C-alpha positions in Angstrom: 8.9 -83.9 -26.8 7.3 -86.5 -28.6 10.4 -87.1 -31.2 12.7 -88.8 -27.9 9.8 -89.8 -26.1 7.9 -92.0 -28.8 9.2 -91.4 -32.8 13.4 -91.5 -32.5 12.9 -94.9 -33.4 11.8 -94.0 -36.8 14.4 -91.9 -37.5 17.1 -94.0 -36.3 15.6 -96.8 -38.3 16.2 -95.0 -41.2 12.6 -94.5 -42.5 13.2 -91.9 -44.9 10.7 -89.4 -45.7 8.8 -89.6 -49.4 11.0 -87.8 -52.1 10.1 -86.7 -55.2 9.4 -89.8 -57.9 8.3 -90.3 -61.2 5.5 -93.2 -62.5 8.4 -95.0 -63.8 10.6 -95.4 -60.2 7.7 -95.8 -58.2 7.5 -99.9 -57.8 11.4 -99.6 -57.2 11.7 -97.0 -54.9 8.8 -98.3 -53.0 9.8 -101.8 -52.8 13.3 -100.5 -51.6 11.6 -98.3 -48.5 9.5 -101.9 -47.8 13.1 -103.4 -47.7 14.7 -100.8 -45.5 11.7 -100.9 -43.2 11.8 -104.7 -42.9 15.2 -104.8 -42.3 15.6 -102.2 -39.0 12.3 -103.3 -37.9 13.8 -106.9 -37.7 17.6 -106.0 -36.8 19.0 -107.6 -33.5 18.6 -104.0 -31.6 15.0 -103.4 -33.5 11.6 -103.1 -31.8 10.9 -106.8 -32.5 13.5 -107.7 -29.6 11.3 -105.3 -26.9 10.9 -108.0 -24.2 10.3 -105.5 -21.1 9.0 -102.4 -19.8 9.9 -101.9 -15.9 9.0 -98.9 -14.3 11.2 -98.0 -11.1 10.9 -96.6 -8.3 12.7 -94.2 -6.2 15.2 -95.3 -4.0 17.1 -98.9 -4.8 15.8 -101.2 -7.5 17.2 -104.6 -7.3 17.1 -105.8 -11.0 17.6 -109.1 -12.5 16.1 -112.4 -13.6 15.6 -114.1 -9.8 12.5 -113.9 -8.1 13.5 -112.0 -5.5 14.5 -108.7 -7.3 12.4 -105.6 -7.6 12.6 -105.7 -11.4 12.5 -109.1 -12.8 13.9 -109.4 -16.0 12.7 -111.9 -18.5 16.5 -113.1 -19.1 19.9 -111.9 -17.8 22.0 -112.6 -14.7 20.2 -113.6 -11.5 21.4 -110.5 -9.8 22.4 -108.2 -12.3 22.7 -104.9 -10.2 20.9 -101.8 -8.4 19.6 -98.9 -10.3 19.2 -95.9 -8.1 16.6 -93.4 -8.7 17.1 -90.0 -6.8 14.7 -87.4 -5.9 16.1 -85.1 -8.6 15.9 -88.0 -11.2 19.5 -88.9 -11.4 19.9 -92.4 -12.0 23.2 -94.4 -10.8 23.8 -98.5 -11.1 26.0 -100.5 -9.3 26.4 -104.0 -10.7 27.0 -107.2 -9.3 30.4 -108.2 -9.4 29.4 -111.5 -11.4 27.0 -109.9 -13.7 29.2 -109.5 -16.7 27.5 -106.9 -18.3 28.9 -103.9 -19.6 27.8 -100.0 -19.7 28.3 -98.5 -22.9 30.6 -101.2 -24.0 32.8 -100.6 -21.4 33.2 -103.0 -18.3 33.0 -101.0 -15.0 31.6 -101.8 -11.5 29.1 -99.0 -11.7 27.9 -95.8 -13.2 25.6 -93.1 -14.1 22.8 -93.7 -16.3 21.3 -90.8 -18.8 17.8 -91.6 -19.5 16.4 -90.7 -23.3 15.2 -87.8 -22.2 18.1 -85.8 -20.8 21.0 -87.8 -23.7 20.5 -84.3 -26.0 22.6 -85.1 -29.0 24.0 -88.4 -27.7 22.1 -92.4 -27.0 20.9 -92.7 -23.6 23.1 -95.1 -21.5 23.2 -98.9 -22.3 23.6 -101.6 -19.7 24.3 -105.1 -22.0 24.4 -108.9 -20.7 24.7 -111.3 -23.5 22.3 -111.1 -25.9 20.3 -108.8 -23.6 20.4 -104.9 -23.0 18.3 -102.1 -21.4 18.4 -98.3 -21.2 16.0 -96.0 -19.4 13.4 -94.2 -20.9 11.1 -90.9 -19.2 7.3 -90.5 -20.0 5.4 -87.6 -18.4 7.9 -88.1 -15.3 8.5 -91.4 -14.8 11.3 -93.3 -15.7 11.3 -97.1 -16.8 13.7 -99.8 -18.0 13.0 -100.6 -21.9 14.8 -103.9 -22.3 15.6 -105.6 -25.3 17.0 -109.2 -26.3 18.3 -110.1 -30.1 16.8 -113.6 -29.2 13.4 -112.7 -28.3 10.9 -114.9 -29.3 9.0 -111.5 -31.1 12.1 -111.5 -33.5 13.2 -115.0 -33.8 9.8 -116.1 -34.9 8.8 -113.0 -36.6 5.7 -113.7 -39.5 6.9 -110.8 -41.6 5.2 -107.6 -42.9 1.8 -107.3 -45.0 0.4 -104.7 -47.0 -1.8 -103.4 -49.5 -0.8 -103.6 -53.0 1.5 -100.4 -54.0 -0.4 -98.1 -55.6 0.8 -94.8 -57.1 -2.5 -93.2 -56.7 -2.5 -93.4 -52.6 0.7 -91.1 -53.2 -0.9 -87.4 -53.2 -0.1 -84.4 -53.5 -2.1 -82.4 -50.9 -2.3 -78.7 -50.1 -0.6 -77.2 -47.4 -1.9 -74.6 -44.9 0.7 -73.1 -43.0 -0.7 -72.3 -39.1 1.3 -68.8 -38.3 1.4 -68.8 -35.4 1.3 -73.0 -35.1 -1.6 -74.5 -33.4 -1.3 -77.1 -30.5 -2.5 -80.3 -30.9 -2.8 -83.0 -28.1 -1.8 -86.9 -29.0 -2.5 -89.3 -26.5 -0.7 -92.2 -25.6 -1.3 -96.4 -24.8 0.1 -95.3 -21.4 -2.9 -92.7 -20.9 -0.5 -89.7 -21.2 -1.2 -86.8 -23.5 1.3 -84.4 -25.1 0.6 -81.1 -26.5 2.2 -80.6 -29.5 2.8 -77.9 -32.0 1.8 -78.1 -35.3 3.1 -75.9 -38.4 0.2 -76.5 -40.7 -2.0 -78.9 -42.2 -2.1 -80.7 -45.3 -5.3 -81.0 -47.1 -6.4 -83.0 -50.0 -9.2 -84.5 -51.9 -10.4 -88.3 -52.5 -13.0 -89.6 -53.7 -15.1 -86.2 -54.1 -14.2 -85.3 -50.2 -11.5 -83.5 -48.6 -9.5 -84.5 -45.6 -7.2 -82.5 -43.8 -4.2 -84.0 -41.8 -2.2 -82.1 -39.3 1.7 -82.9 -38.4 4.2 -82.1 -36.0 7.6 -81.5 -36.8 9.9 -82.5 -34.3 12.9 -83.0 -37.1 14.0 -80.0 -39.3 13.7 -81.7 -42.5 10.1 -83.4 -42.4 6.7 -83.5 -40.9 5.4 -86.6 -39.1 1.6 -88.0 -38.9 -0.2 -90.1 -36.7 -3.2 -91.3 -38.4 -6.4 -93.5 -38.6 -8.7 -94.5 -40.9 -11.6 -96.6 -41.7 -9.4 -99.7 -42.5 -7.9 -99.3 -38.7 -8.7 -101.8 -36.2 -10.0 -103.8 -39.3 -7.1 -104.4 -42.1 -5.0 -102.3 -40.1 -3.4 -101.7 -36.8 -6.2 -100.2 -34.6 -4.3 -97.4 -32.4 -2.7 -95.2 -35.5 -0.1 -95.4 -38.5 2.7 -93.6 -38.7 3.2 -91.4 -42.0 6.7 -89.0 -42.6 6.8 -86.5 -45.3 9.4 -84.1 -46.7 8.8 -80.4 -46.0 6.0 -78.6 -48.3 7.4 -76.7 -51.3 5.8 -74.4 -53.3 2.5 -75.0 -51.3 2.2 -78.6 -51.6 3.3 -81.5 -49.4 3.3 -85.2 -51.1 1.4 -88.1 -49.0 2.5 -91.5 -49.8 0.2 -93.6 -47.9 2.0 -96.6 -49.5 4.8 -95.5 -46.9 2.2 -95.7 -43.7 3.6 -98.0 -41.4 2.6 -99.8 -38.2 4.0 -98.3 -34.6 6.1 -100.8 -32.8 3.3 -101.3 -30.0 1.5 -103.3 -33.1 4.3 -106.1 -32.7 5.0 -105.7 -28.5 3.2 -104.8 -25.7 6.1 -103.0 -24.1 6.0 -100.0 -26.2 5.0 -96.6 -26.0 3.2 -95.5 -28.9 0.5 -92.7 -29.6 -2.7 -92.7 -30.5 -4.2 -91.1 -33.6 -5.7 -87.8 -32.5 -9.4 -87.0 -33.6 -7.8 -84.3 -36.1 -6.3 -87.0 -38.0 -8.8 -90.0 -38.0 -10.4 -89.7 -41.2 -14.0 -90.7 -42.6 -11.9 -92.6 -45.8 -10.4 -96.2 -46.3 -6.7 -95.9 -47.0 -6.0 -99.4 -48.6 -2.7 -98.3 -48.9 0.5 -99.1 -46.6 1.3 -101.3 -44.0 -1.6 -103.9 -42.6 -1.9 -105.0 -39.3 0.2 -107.4 -38.0 -0.8 -111.5 -38.3 1.3 -112.3 -35.4 0.1 -109.5 -33.4 -0.3 -109.5 -29.4 
């Protein structure tokens, strides 16, 4: 599911959905949201720390920073250990005796690894060594090491976030049109994969005399998630998409605060696995609100 595969980071970063607010408290709440967004993005284990996405082959995969490994890490011990991927998808790691690594904070010689698609409500297994760590992700039936380093240059040399001026007129109360039964939406990714997701309805709003529709998915019980693009995409804003959360509809209405449209992790690192805005959510409208393109983008 996309929440596990792509979007869980937004929830873990504490990016809140839009709650009711008045014109008077809009500036303060908008700034608080921006501050939280920045703090979590730049956290030691945030998306700015991502330094690798290394796909595993079936069988034994030698891992470490030395060139004789099957997977060569950008940082860490020369020989970290061996990650074995079995035919049934099970994962097991045997650590080198001199690796100094831990598995979920424990010093062990070997351990089974649980990837992000099979962790359920728990977190996937984390292998840590120095300032670096990795976990295993599964995408379209393939498994990879997602490697992070709190000392990554993308984090230590981060240039900050840029926004359009905060504008309460871009906090739009849209009509909610439910789908019964839910419809299906195809969402592509930068990896070339396509996920088919259930859409509970659509948000319909007017801007400058024109009507626009946006389709969300609902991977969490208390919010809607939109992957959007508009006329600013690839110009003032990141080309592939921006993300937007909203509270669940109430009394046939849903609040879309485009001031809180934000960049996916792919805007900051080439090692993320981000979705692309589906055609249904590409608006013929310049949404001059929210986060702009990262000026230090790759």
